[in-house]
C-alpha positions in Angstrom: -24.1 -24.6 15.7 -23.3 -22.2 18.1 -25.9 -19.4 19.5 -23.9 -16.4 20.2 -25.5 -13.2 21.9 -23.7 -10.0 21.8 -24.3 -6.9 24.0 -23.3 -3.5 22.4 -22.2 -1.2 25.3 -20.9 1.5 23.3 -23.8 3.6 21.8 -21.4 4.9 19.1 -20.2 1.4 17.7 -23.8 0.5 17.8 -24.9 3.4 15.5 -22.0 2.8 13.3 -23.1 -0.7 12.9 -26.4 -0.1 12.2 -25.7 2.5 9.8 -23.4 0.3 7.7 -26.1 -2.7 7.8 -28.8 -0.4 6.5 -26.1 0.6 3.6 -25.7 -3.3 3.0 -29.3 -3.6 3.1 -29.1 -6.4 6.1 -30.3 -6.5 9.5 -27.5 -5.9 12.3 -27.1 -9.7 13.3 -26.4 -10.7 9.6 -24.3 -7.9 9.2 -22.2 -8.7 12.1 -22.2 -12.4 11.1 -20.8 -11.2 7.1 -18.0 -9.1 9.1 -16.8 -12.1 11.2 -17.2 -14.5 8.2 -15.2 -11.9 6.1 -12.6 -11.6 8.6 -12.1 -15.3 9.6 -11.7 -15.7 5.8 -9.4 -13.1 5.2 -7.2 -14.5 8.4 -6.9 -17.9 7.2 -6.2 -17.0 3.8 -3.1 -14.8 4.9 -1.9 -17.6 7.2 -1.9 -20.1 4.2 -0.6 -17.7 1.4 2.6 -18.9 0.6 4.6 -16.9 -2.3 7.6 -18.7 -3.8 11.1 -16.9 -3.7 12.4 -16.9 -7.3 16.3 -17.0 -8.0 17.1 -13.8 -9.5 19.9 -14.9 -11.6 17.4 -17.6 -13.3 14.8 -15.0 -14.0 16.8 -12.0 -15.2 18.5 -11.0 -18.4 21.5 -9.4 -19.1 21.0 -5.9 -21.1 21.1 -6.3 -24.7 22.0 -2.4 -25.8 25.5 -1.5 -25.4 25.8 1.6 -23.0 27.0 4.4 -24.6 28.4 7.5 -23.2 27.7 10.7 -24.5 30.6 12.2 -27.0 30.1 15.8 -25.4 30.8 16.1 -21.7 27.9 18.9 -21.8 25.4 16.3 -22.8 25.8 14.4 -19.4 22.9 15.3 -17.2 23.6 17.0 -14.0 27.4 17.2 -15.1 27.5 20.8 -13.9 26.8 20.0 -10.5 29.5 20.1 -7.8 27.8 19.8 -4.4 24.9 17.0 -4.5 24.3 17.7 -1.1 23.8 21.3 -1.5 21.7 20.6 -4.7 19.5 18.8 -3.1 18.8 20.9 -0.1 17.9 23.2 -2.9 15.3 21.1 -4.5 13.9 20.1 -1.1 13.5 23.6 -0.3 12.0 24.7 -3.7 9.4 21.9 -3.6 8.3 23.1 0.1 7.8 26.5 -1.1 5.5 25.3 -3.9 3.3 23.4 -1.5 3.3 26.4 1.2 
């Protein structure tokens, strides 16, 4: 067991820690130890966290419904847009104007 002594040279840090310790209904040394414990636990978990990479060919499905094109070309969404770059620019301008 180690005995650790801390000197807080930053009054703003000290006040923040005291305020947070009071909110947690702990005294300052207990609160600092709980913060250190939580930090070490989360750091160790992040190092040991291992996520298996799945093979997309084994975990995917082919579409079951057949794709159907609309019989009428007027039913195609955005079929009337000839210049997609200009259309996107106009949409962005309209969006920014709404938020101003």
